[in-house]
VOZAZA-262330 format. One record per atom (N, C-alpha, C): residue number from 0; residue in three letters; atom name; x, y, z. Coordinates in nm, 2 decimals, padded with zeros to 4 digits, m for minus. Example, Ala and Ser with C-alpha at 12.3 -4.5 7.8 and 13.67 -1.06 7.14 Angstrom:
BEGIN
+-----+------+------+--------+--------+--------+
:  nr : rest : atom :     px :     py :     pz :
+-----+------+------+--------+--------+--------+
:   0 :  ALA :    N :  01.32 : m00.57 :  00.78 :
:   0 :  ALA :   CA :  01.23 : m00.45 :  00.78 :
:   0 :  ALA :    C :  01.32 : m00.33 :  00.78 :
:   1 :  SER :    N :  01.28 : m00.22 :  00.71 :
:   1 :  SER :   CA :  01.37 : m00.11 :  00.71 :
:   1 :  SER :    C :  01.29 :  00.00 :  00.79 :
+-----+------+------+--------+--------+--------+
END
This chain:
BEGIN
+-----+------+------+--------+--------+--------+
:  nr : rest : atom :     px :     py :     pz :
+-----+------+------+--------+--------+--------+
:   0 :  GLN :    N :  07.01 :  08.88 :  13.16 :
:   0 :  GLN :   CA :  07.03 :  08.74 :  13.19 :
:   0 :  GLN :    C :  07.15 :  08.72 :  13.28 :
:   1 :  VAL :    N :  07.15 :  08.61 :  13.34 :
:   1 :  VAL :   CA :  07.26 :  08.57 :  13.43 :
:   1 :  VAL :    C :  07.39 :  08.56 :  13.35 :
:   2 :  GLN :    N :  07.49 :  08.62 :  13.41 :
:   2 :  GLN :   CA :  07.62 :  08.60 :  13.35 :
:   2 :  GLN :    C :  07.73 :  08.58 :  13.46 :
:   3 :  LEU :    N :  07.81 :  08.48 :  13.44 :
:   3 :  LEU :   CA :  07.92 :  08.45 :  13.53 :
:   3 :  LEU :    C :  08.05 :  08.46 :  13.46 :
:   4 :  VAL :    N :  08.14 :  08.53 :  13.51 :
:   4 :  VAL :   CA :  08.27 :  08.55 :  13.45 :
:   4 :  VAL :    C :  08.38 :  08.52 :  13.54 :
:   5 :  GLU :    N :  08.45 :  08.41 :  13.51 :
:   5 :  GLU :   CA :  08.56 :  08.37 :  13.60 :
:   5 :  GLU :    C :  08.70 :  08.43 :  13.55 :
:   6 :  SER :    N :  08.78 :  08.45 :  13.65 :
:   6 :  SER :   CA :  08.92 :  08.50 :  13.62 :
:   6 :  SER :    C :  09.01 :  08.46 :  13.73 :
:   7 :  GLY :    N :  09.14 :  08.49 :  13.71 :
:   7 :  GLY :   CA :  09.24 :  08.46 :  13.81 :
:   7 :  GLY :    C :  09.33 :  08.34 :  13.79 :
:   8 :  GLY :    N :  09.30 :  08.26 :  13.69 :
:   8 :  GLY :   CA :  09.38 :  08.14 :  13.67 :
:   8 :  GLY :    C :  09.52 :  08.17 :  13.62 :
:   9 :  GLY :    N :  09.60 :  08.07 :  13.60 :
:   9 :  GLY :   CA :  09.73 :  08.09 :  13.55 :
:   9 :  GLY :    C :  09.82 :  07.97 :  13.57 :
:  10 :  LEU :    N :  09.95 :  07.99 :  13.55 :
:  10 :  LEU :   CA :  10.04 :  07.88 :  13.57 :
:  10 :  LEU :    C :  10.12 :  07.91 :  13.70 :
:  11 :  VAL :    N :  10.12 :  07.80 :  13.78 :
:  11 :  VAL :   CA :  10.19 :  07.82 :  13.91 :
:  11 :  VAL :    C :  10.26 :  07.69 :  13.94 :
:  12 :  GLN :    N :  10.37 :  07.70 :  14.02 :
:  12 :  GLN :   CA :  10.44 :  07.58 :  14.06 :
:  12 :  GLN :    C :  10.37 :  07.51 :  14.17 :
:  13 :  ALA :    N :  10.40 :  07.38 :  14.19 :
:  13 :  ALA :   CA :  10.34 :  07.31 :  14.30 :
:  13 :  ALA :    C :  10.38 :  07.37 :  14.43 :
:  14 :  GLY :    N :  10.28 :  07.38 :  14.52 :
:  14 :  GLY :   CA :  10.30 :  07.45 :  14.65 :
:  14 :  GLY :    C :  10.26 :  07.59 :  14.65 :
:  15 :  GLY :    N :  10.24 :  07.65 :  14.53 :
:  15 :  GLY :   CA :  10.20 :  07.79 :  14.52 :
:  15 :  GLY :    C :  10.05 :  07.81 :  14.54 :
:  16 :  SER :    N :  10.01 :  07.94 :  14.52 :
:  16 :  SER :   CA :  09.88 :  07.98 :  14.55 :
:  16 :  SER :    C :  09.82 :  08.06 :  14.43 :
:  17 :  LEU :    N :  09.69 :  08.06 :  14.42 :
:  17 :  LEU :   CA :  09.62 :  08.14 :  14.32 :
:  17 :  LEU :    C :  09.48 :  08.18 :  14.39 :
:  18 :  ARG :    N :  09.43 :  08.29 :  14.35 :
:  18 :  ARG :   CA :  09.30 :  08.33 :  14.39 :
:  18 :  ARG :    C :  09.21 :  08.35 :  14.27 :
:  19 :  LEU :    N :  09.10 :  08.27 :  14.26 :
:  19 :  LEU :   CA :  09.01 :  08.29 :  14.15 :
:  19 :  LEU :    C :  08.89 :  08.38 :  14.19 :
:  20 :  SER :    N :  08.84 :  08.45 :  14.09 :
:  20 :  SER :   CA :  08.72 :  08.53 :  14.11 :
:  20 :  SER :    C :  08.61 :  08.49 :  14.01 :
:  21 :  CYS :    N :  08.49 :  08.51 :  14.05 :
:  21 :  CYS :   CA :  08.38 :  08.49 :  13.97 :
:  21 :  CYS :    C :  08.28 :  08.60 :  13.99 :
:  22 :  ALA :    N :  08.27 :  08.69 :  13.89 :
:  22 :  ALA :   CA :  08.18 :  08.80 :  13.89 :
:  22 :  ALA :    C :  08.04 :  08.76 :  13.83 :
:  23 :  ALA :    N :  07.94 :  08.79 :  13.91 :
:  23 :  ALA :   CA :  07.80 :  08.75 :  13.87 :
:  23 :  ALA :    C :  07.72 :  08.88 :  13.84 :
:  24 :  SER :    N :  07.64 :  08.87 :  13.74 :
:  24 :  SER :   CA :  07.55 :  08.98 :  13.70 :
:  24 :  SER :    C :  07.42 :  08.92 :  13.66 :
:  25 :  GLY :    N :  07.31 :  09.01 :  13.66 :
:  25 :  GLY :   CA :  07.18 :  08.97 :  13.61 :
:  25 :  GLY :    C :  07.11 :  08.88 :  13.71 :
:  26 :  MET :    N :  07.15 :  08.88 :  13.84 :
:  26 :  MET :   CA :  07.08 :  08.81 :  13.94 :
:  26 :  MET :    C :  07.10 :  08.88 :  14.07 :
:  27 :  THR :    N :  07.01 :  08.84 :  14.17 :
:  27 :  THR :   CA :  07.02 :  08.89 :  14.30 :
:  27 :  THR :    C :  07.12 :  08.80 :  14.38 :
:  28 :  PHE :    N :  07.24 :  08.84 :  14.36 :
:  28 :  PHE :   CA :  07.36 :  08.75 :  14.40 :
:  28 :  PHE :    C :  07.35 :  08.71 :  14.55 :
:  29 :  SER :    N :  07.31 :  08.80 :  14.64 :
:  29 :  SER :   CA :  07.32 :  08.78 :  14.78 :
:  29 :  SER :    C :  07.23 :  08.66 :  14.83 :
:  30 :  ILE :    N :  07.12 :  08.63 :  14.75 :
:  30 :  ILE :   CA :  07.03 :  08.53 :  14.80 :
:  30 :  ILE :    C :  07.06 :  08.39 :  14.76 :
:  31 :  TYR :    N :  07.16 :  08.38 :  14.67 :
:  31 :  TYR :   CA :  07.20 :  08.25 :  14.61 :
:  31 :  TYR :    C :  07.33 :  08.19 :  14.67 :
:  32 :  ALA :    N :  07.32 :  08.06 :  14.69 :
:  32 :  ALA :   CA :  07.45 :  07.99 :  14.71 :
:  32 :  ALA :    C :  07.53 :  07.99 :  14.58 :
:  33 :  MET :    N :  07.66 :  07.98 :  14.59 :
:  33 :  MET :   CA :  07.75 :  07.97 :  14.48 :
:  33 :  MET :    C :  07.85 :  07.86 :  14.50 :
:  34 :  ALA :    N :  07.90 :  07.82 :  14.39 :
:  34 :  ALA :   CA :  08.00 :  07.71 :  14.40 :
:  34 :  ALA :    C :  08.10 :  07.71 :  14.29 :
:  35 :  TRP :    N :  08.22 :  07.65 :  14.31 :
:  35 :  TRP :   CA :  08.32 :  07.64 :  14.21 :
:  35 :  TRP :    C :  08.33 :  07.49 :  14.17 :
:  36 :  TYR :    N :  08.35 :  07.47 :  14.04 :
:  36 :  TYR :   CA :  08.37 :  07.34 :  13.99 :
:  36 :  TYR :    C :  08.50 :  07.34 :  13.91 :
:  37 :  ARG :    N :  08.54 :  07.22 :  13.87 :
:  37 :  ARG :   CA :  08.66 :  07.21 :  13.78 :
:  37 :  ARG :    C :  08.64 :  07.09 :  13.69 :
:  38 :  GLN :    N :  08.71 :  07.10 :  13.58 :
:  38 :  GLN :   CA :  08.70 :  07.00 :  13.48 :
:  38 :  GLN :    C :  08.83 :  06.98 :  13.41 :
:  39 :  VAL :    N :  08.87 :  06.85 :  13.39 :
:  39 :  VAL :   CA :  08.98 :  06.82 :  13.30 :
:  39 :  VAL :    C :  08.93 :  06.75 :  13.18 :
:  40 :  PRO :    N :  09.01 :  06.75 :  13.07 :
:  40 :  PRO :   CA :  08.96 :  06.68 :  12.95 :
:  40 :  PRO :    C :  08.92 :  06.54 :  12.97 :
:  41 :  LYS :    N :  08.81 :  06.50 :  12.91 :
:  41 :  LYS :   CA :  08.76 :  06.37 :  12.91 :
:  41 :  LYS :    C :  08.70 :  06.32 :  13.05 :
:  42 :  LYS :    N :  08.69 :  06.41 :  13.14 :
:  42 :  LYS :   CA :  08.63 :  06.38 :  13.27 :
:  42 :  LYS :    C :  08.51 :  06.47 :  13.30 :
:  43 :  GLN :    N :  08.43 :  06.42 :  13.39 :
:  43 :  GLN :   CA :  08.31 :  06.50 :  13.43 :
:  43 :  GLN :    C :  08.36 :  06.62 :  13.51 :
:  44 :  ARG :    N :  08.28 :  06.73 :  13.50 :
:  44 :  ARG :   CA :  08.30 :  06.84 :  13.58 :
:  44 :  ARG :    C :  08.27 :  06.80 :  13.73 :
:  45 :  GLU :    N :  08.36 :  06.84 :  13.82 :
:  45 :  GLU :   CA :  08.34 :  06.81 :  13.96 :
:  45 :  GLU :    C :  08.33 :  06.93 :  14.05 :
:  46 :  LEU :    N :  08.25 :  06.91 :  14.16 :
:  46 :  LEU :   CA :  08.23 :  07.02 :  14.26 :
:  46 :  LEU :    C :  08.36 :  07.03 :  14.34 :
:  47 :  VAL :    N :  08.41 :  07.15 :  14.35 :
:  47 :  VAL :   CA :  08.53 :  07.18 :  14.43 :
:  47 :  VAL :    C :  08.49 :  07.24 :  14.57 :
:  48 :  ALA :    N :  08.40 :  07.34 :  14.57 :
:  48 :  ALA :   CA :  08.36 :  07.41 :  14.69 :
:  48 :  ALA :    C :  08.23 :  07.48 :  14.67 :
:  49 :  GLY :    N :  08.15 :  07.50 :  14.77 :
:  49 :  GLY :   CA :  08.03 :  07.57 :  14.77 :
:  49 :  GLY :    C :  08.02 :  07.66 :  14.89 :
:  50 :  ILE :    N :  07.94 :  07.77 :  14.87 :
:  50 :  ILE :   CA :  07.92 :  07.86 :  14.98 :
:  50 :  ILE :    C :  07.77 :  07.91 :  14.98 :
:  51 :  SER :    N :  07.70 :  07.90 :  15.09 :
:  51 :  SER :   CA :  07.56 :  07.93 :  15.09 :
:  51 :  SER :    C :  07.55 :  08.08 :  15.10 :
:  52 :  SER :    N :  07.42 :  08.13 :  15.09 :
:  52 :  SER :   CA :  07.40 :  08.27 :  15.10 :
:  52 :  SER :    C :  07.44 :  08.33 :  15.23 :
:  53 :  ARG :    N :  07.44 :  08.24 :  15.33 :
:  53 :  ARG :   CA :  07.47 :  08.29 :  15.47 :
:  53 :  ARG :    C :  07.62 :  08.26 :  15.50 :
:  54 :  GLY :    N :  07.69 :  08.20 :  15.41 :
:  54 :  GLY :   CA :  07.84 :  08.18 :  15.43 :
:  54 :  GLY :    C :  07.88 :  08.04 :  15.48 :
:  55 :  SER :    N :  07.79 :  07.95 :  15.49 :
:  55 :  SER :   CA :  07.83 :  07.81 :  15.51 :
:  55 :  SER :    C :  07.90 :  07.76 :  15.39 :
:  56 :  THR :    N :  08.00 :  07.67 :  15.42 :
:  56 :  THR :   CA :  08.08 :  07.62 :  15.31 :
:  56 :  THR :    C :  08.09 :  07.47 :  15.31 :
:  57 :  ASN :    N :  08.12 :  07.42 :  15.20 :
:  57 :  ASN :   CA :  08.15 :  07.28 :  15.18 :
:  57 :  ASN :    C :  08.26 :  07.26 :  15.08 :
:  58 :  TYR :    N :  08.34 :  07.16 :  15.10 :
:  58 :  TYR :   CA :  08.46 :  07.13 :  15.01 :
:  58 :  TYR :    C :  08.47 :  06.99 :  14.97 :
:  59 :  ALA :    N :  08.52 :  06.97 :  14.85 :
:  59 :  ALA :   CA :  08.56 :  06.83 :  14.81 :
:  59 :  ALA :    C :  08.67 :  06.79 :  14.90 :
:  60 :  ASP :    N :  08.67 :  06.66 :  14.93 :
:  60 :  ASP :   CA :  08.78 :  06.60 :  15.02 :
:  60 :  ASP :    C :  08.92 :  06.63 :  14.97 :
:  61 :  SER :    N :  08.93 :  06.64 :  14.84 :
:  61 :  SER :   CA :  09.06 :  06.66 :  14.78 :
:  61 :  SER :    C :  09.12 :  06.80 :  14.80 :
:  62 :  VAL :    N :  09.03 :  06.89 :  14.84 :
:  62 :  VAL :   CA :  09.08 :  07.03 :  14.85 :
:  62 :  VAL :    C :  09.07 :  07.08 :  14.99 :
:  63 :  LYS :    N :  09.01 :  07.00 :  15.08 :
:  63 :  LYS :   CA :  08.99 :  07.05 :  15.22 :
:  63 :  LYS :    C :  09.12 :  07.08 :  15.29 :
:  64 :  GLY :    N :  09.12 :  07.19 :  15.35 :
:  64 :  GLY :   CA :  09.24 :  07.24 :  15.42 :
:  64 :  GLY :    C :  09.34 :  07.32 :  15.33 :
:  65 :  ARG :    N :  09.31 :  07.32 :  15.20 :
:  65 :  ARG :   CA :  09.40 :  07.39 :  15.11 :
:  65 :  ARG :    C :  09.32 :  07.51 :  15.04 :
:  66 :  PHE :    N :  09.20 :  07.49 :  15.01 :
:  66 :  PHE :   CA :  09.12 :  07.59 :  14.94 :
:  66 :  PHE :    C :  09.02 :  07.65 :  15.03 :
:  67 :  ILE :    N :  08.99 :  07.78 :  15.00 :
:  67 :  ILE :   CA :  08.89 :  07.85 :  15.08 :
:  67 :  ILE :    C :  08.80 :  07.93 :  14.98 :
:  68 :  ILE :    N :  08.67 :  07.90 :  15.00 :
:  68 :  ILE :   CA :  08.57 :  07.98 :  14.92 :
:  68 :  ILE :    C :  08.52 :  08.09 :  15.00 :
:  69 :  SER :    N :  08.49 :  08.20 :  14.94 :
:  69 :  SER :   CA :  08.44 :  08.32 :  15.01 :
:  69 :  SER :    C :  08.36 :  08.40 :  14.91 :
:  70 :  ARG :    N :  08.28 :  08.50 :  14.96 :
:  70 :  ARG :   CA :  08.20 :  08.58 :  14.88 :
:  70 :  ARG :    C :  08.20 :  08.72 :  14.93 :
:  71 :  ASP :    N :  08.18 :  08.81 :  14.83 :
:  71 :  ASP :   CA :  08.16 :  08.95 :  14.87 :
:  71 :  ASP :    C :  08.03 :  08.99 :  14.80 :
:  72 :  ASN :    N :  07.92 :  09.00 :  14.88 :
:  72 :  ASN :   CA :  07.79 :  09.03 :  14.82 :
:  72 :  ASN :    C :  07.79 :  09.18 :  14.76 :
:  73 :  ALA :    N :  07.87 :  09.27 :  14.82 :
:  73 :  ALA :   CA :  07.87 :  09.40 :  14.77 :
:  73 :  ALA :    C :  07.93 :  09.41 :  14.63 :
:  74 :  LYS :    N :  08.01 :  09.31 :  14.60 :
:  74 :  LYS :   CA :  08.08 :  09.31 :  14.46 :
:  74 :  LYS :    C :  08.02 :  09.20 :  14.37 :
:  75 :  ASN :    N :  07.92 :  09.13 :  14.42 :
:  75 :  ASN :   CA :  07.86 :  09.02 :  14.34 :
:  75 :  ASN :    C :  07.97 :  08.93 :  14.30 :
:  76 :  THR :    N :  08.06 :  08.89 :  14.38 :
:  76 :  THR :   CA :  08.17 :  08.81 :  14.35 :
:  76 :  THR :    C :  08.19 :  08.70 :  14.45 :
:  77 :  VAL :    N :  08.23 :  08.58 :  14.39 :
:  77 :  VAL :   CA :  08.27 :  08.47 :  14.48 :
:  77 :  VAL :    C :  08.41 :  08.44 :  14.44 :
:  78 :  TYR :    N :  08.49 :  08.40 :  14.54 :
:  78 :  TYR :   CA :  08.63 :  08.38 :  14.53 :
:  78 :  TYR :    C :  08.67 :  08.23 :  14.57 :
:  79 :  LEU :    N :  08.78 :  08.19 :  14.51 :
:  79 :  LEU :   CA :  08.84 :  08.06 :  14.56 :
:  79 :  LEU :    C :  08.99 :  08.08 :  14.58 :
:  80 :  GLN :    N :  09.02 :  08.09 :  14.70 :
:  80 :  GLN :   CA :  09.17 :  08.10 :  14.74 :
:  80 :  GLN :    C :  09.22 :  07.95 :  14.74 :
:  81 :  MET :    N :  09.32 :  07.93 :  14.65 :
:  81 :  MET :   CA :  09.38 :  07.80 :  14.64 :
:  81 :  MET :    C :  09.53 :  07.80 :  14.69 :
:  82 :  ASN :    N :  09.55 :  07.73 :  14.79 :
:  82 :  ASN :   CA :  09.69 :  07.72 :  14.85 :
:  82 :  ASN :    C :  09.74 :  07.58 :  14.84 :
:  83 :  SER :    N :  09.87 :  07.57 :  14.85 :
:  83 :  SER :   CA :  09.94 :  07.44 :  14.85 :
:  83 :  SER :    C :  09.89 :  07.36 :  14.72 :
:  84 :  LEU :    N :  09.90 :  07.43 :  14.61 :
:  84 :  LEU :   CA :  09.85 :  07.37 :  14.49 :
:  84 :  LEU :    C :  09.93 :  07.25 :  14.45 :
:  85 :  LYS :    N :  09.86 :  07.15 :  14.39 :
:  85 :  LYS :   CA :  09.92 :  07.03 :  14.34 :
:  85 :  LYS :    C :  09.90 :  07.01 :  14.19 :
:  86 :  PRO :    N :  09.98 :  06.93 :  14.13 :
:  86 :  PRO :   CA :  09.96 :  06.91 :  13.98 :
:  86 :  PRO :    C :  09.82 :  06.86 :  13.95 :
:  87 :  GLU :    N :  09.77 :  06.78 :  14.04 :
:  87 :  GLU :   CA :  09.63 :  06.73 :  14.02 :
:  87 :  GLU :    C :  09.52 :  06.83 :  14.03 :
:  88 :  ASP :    N :  09.56 :  06.95 :  14.07 :
:  88 :  ASP :   CA :  09.46 :  07.06 :  14.07 :
:  88 :  ASP :    C :  09.45 :  07.12 :  13.93 :
:  89 :  THR :    N :  09.53 :  07.09 :  13.84 :
:  89 :  THR :   CA :  09.53 :  07.14 :  13.71 :
:  89 :  THR :    C :  09.39 :  07.11 :  13.64 :
:  90 :  ALA :    N :  09.32 :  07.21 :  13.60 :
:  90 :  ALA :   CA :  09.19 :  07.20 :  13.54 :
:  90 :  ALA :    C :  09.14 :  07.34 :  13.50 :
:  91 :  VAL :    N :  09.03 :  07.34 :  13.43 :
:  91 :  VAL :   CA :  08.95 :  07.46 :  13.40 :
:  91 :  VAL :    C :  08.85 :  07.47 :  13.52 :
:  92 :  TYR :    N :  08.85 :  07.59 :  13.58 :
:  92 :  TYR :   CA :  08.77 :  07.61 :  13.69 :
:  92 :  TYR :    C :  08.65 :  07.70 :  13.65 :
:  93 :  TYR :    N :  08.53 :  07.66 :  13.70 :
:  93 :  TYR :   CA :  08.41 :  07.73 :  13.66 :
:  93 :  TYR :    C :  08.33 :  07.76 :  13.79 :
:  94 :  CYS :    N :  08.25 :  07.87 :  13.79 :
:  94 :  CYS :   CA :  08.16 :  07.89 :  13.90 :
:  94 :  CYS :    C :  08.02 :  07.87 :  13.85 :
:  95 :  ASN :    N :  07.93 :  07.85 :  13.94 :
:  95 :  ASN :   CA :  07.78 :  07.84 :  13.91 :
:  95 :  ASN :    C :  07.70 :  07.87 :  14.03 :
:  96 :  VAL :    N :  07.57 :  07.89 :  14.01 :
:  96 :  VAL :   CA :  07.48 :  07.91 :  14.11 :
:  96 :  VAL :    C :  07.44 :  07.78 :  14.18 :
:  97 :  GLY :    N :  07.42 :  07.78 :  14.31 :
:  97 :  GLY :   CA :  07.38 :  07.66 :  14.38 :
:  97 :  GLY :    C :  07.49 :  07.62 :  14.48 :
:  98 :  PHE :    N :  07.46 :  07.53 :  14.58 :
:  98 :  PHE :   CA :  07.55 :  07.49 :  14.68 :
:  98 :  PHE :    C :  07.62 :  07.37 :  14.64 :
:  99 :  THR :    N :  07.55 :  07.27 :  14.59 :
:  99 :  THR :   CA :  07.61 :  07.14 :  14.55 :
:  99 :  THR :    C :  07.57 :  07.09 :  14.42 :
: 100 :  VAL :    N :  07.47 :  07.15 :  14.36 :
: 100 :  VAL :   CA :  07.42 :  07.12 :  14.23 :
: 100 :  VAL :    C :  07.42 :  07.25 :  14.14 :
: 101 :  PRO :    N :  07.47 :  07.25 :  14.02 :
: 101 :  PRO :   CA :  07.46 :  07.37 :  13.94 :
: 101 :  PRO :    C :  07.32 :  07.40 :  13.90 :
: 102 :  LEU :    N :  07.28 :  07.52 :  13.93 :
: 102 :  LEU :   CA :  07.14 :  07.56 :  13.90 :
: 102 :  LEU :    C :  07.13 :  07.64 :  13.77 :
: 103 :  PHE :    N :  07.24 :  07.70 :  13.72 :
: 103 :  PHE :   CA :  07.24 :  07.78 :  13.60 :
: 103 :  PHE :    C :  07.28 :  07.69 :  13.49 :
: 104 :  GLY :    N :  07.20 :  07.68 :  13.38 :
: 104 :  GLY :   CA :  07.22 :  07.59 :  13.28 :
: 104 :  GLY :    C :  07.34 :  07.62 :  13.19 :
: 105 :  SER :    N :  07.38 :  07.75 :  13.18 :
: 105 :  SER :   CA :  07.49 :  07.79 :  13.10 :
: 105 :  SER :    C :  07.62 :  07.81 :  13.18 :
: 106 :  TRP :    N :  07.73 :  07.76 :  13.13 :
: 106 :  TRP :   CA :  07.85 :  07.78 :  13.20 :
: 106 :  TRP :    C :  07.93 :  07.89 :  13.14 :
: 107 :  GLY :    N :  08.01 :  07.96 :  13.22 :
: 107 :  GLY :   CA :  08.10 :  08.07 :  13.16 :
: 107 :  GLY :    C :  08.22 :  08.00 :  13.09 :
: 108 :  GLN :    N :  08.31 :  08.08 :  13.06 :
: 108 :  GLN :   CA :  08.43 :  08.03 :  12.98 :
: 108 :  GLN :    C :  08.53 :  07.96 :  13.07 :
: 109 :  GLY :    N :  08.52 :  07.98 :  13.20 :
: 109 :  GLY :   CA :  08.61 :  07.92 :  13.29 :
: 109 :  GLY :    C :  08.74 :  07.99 :  13.29 :
: 110 :  THR :    N :  08.83 :  07.95 :  13.39 :
: 110 :  THR :   CA :  08.96 :  08.00 :  13.39 :
: 110 :  THR :    C :  09.06 :  07.88 :  13.41 :
: 111 :  GLN :    N :  09.16 :  07.88 :  13.33 :
: 111 :  GLN :   CA :  09.25 :  07.77 :  13.34 :
: 111 :  GLN :    C :  09.35 :  07.78 :  13.45 :
: 112 :  VAL :    N :  09.37 :  07.67 :  13.53 :
: 112 :  VAL :   CA :  09.47 :  07.67 :  13.63 :
: 112 :  VAL :    C :  09.56 :  07.55 :  13.59 :
: 113 :  THR :    N :  09.69 :  07.58 :  13.59 :
: 113 :  THR :   CA :  09.79 :  07.48 :  13.56 :
: 113 :  THR :    C :  09.90 :  07.48 :  13.66 :
: 114 :  VAL :    N :  09.92 :  07.37 :  13.73 :
: 114 :  VAL :   CA :  10.01 :  07.35 :  13.83 :
: 114 :  VAL :    C :  10.13 :  07.26 :  13.79 :
: 115 :  SER :    N :  10.24 :  07.32 :  13.78 :
: 115 :  SER :   CA :  10.36 :  07.24 :  13.73 :
: 115 :  SER :    C :  10.43 :  07.18 :  13.85 :
: 116 :  SER :    N :  10.49 :  07.06 :  13.83 :
: 116 :  SER :   CA :  10.56 :  06.99 :  13.93 :
: 116 :  SER :    C :  10.70 :  07.02 :  13.94 :
+-----+------+------+--------+--------+--------+
END
C-alpha cells in the first residue's frame, strides 16, 4: 500500500532554513504529482506547494519566493526547501499525492517545524 514518510523538521530561528523530505513507497512515484501541506492546531490543513509529474510547481502566496518544492524520482522523494522562515510557518508539515488536492486518503505522521522569533 501507499506509504508517505515525512522527515526533516525541527526548531529553527526566524530567518533560518530547513529542508523537508517525503519518501513515498507502494506507488509509481514518477507519474504522480505531489504536494506539501501544513496544519496548525484548530485550523484546517492548507496547501503549501505542489509539483507535477513533469516538474511544474505551484505555491501558496504566503510562501512564494521563500519555499522551493522539488522531487527526485530515482529516490521516490519529494522535498521542500524552506528559506527565510517566519514564526507563522510553524506547523506540522505533511506530504500527499496530487497537485492541489490530496488524493491519498491517509496522511503520514507529518514533521513538526517550529520557528522561533
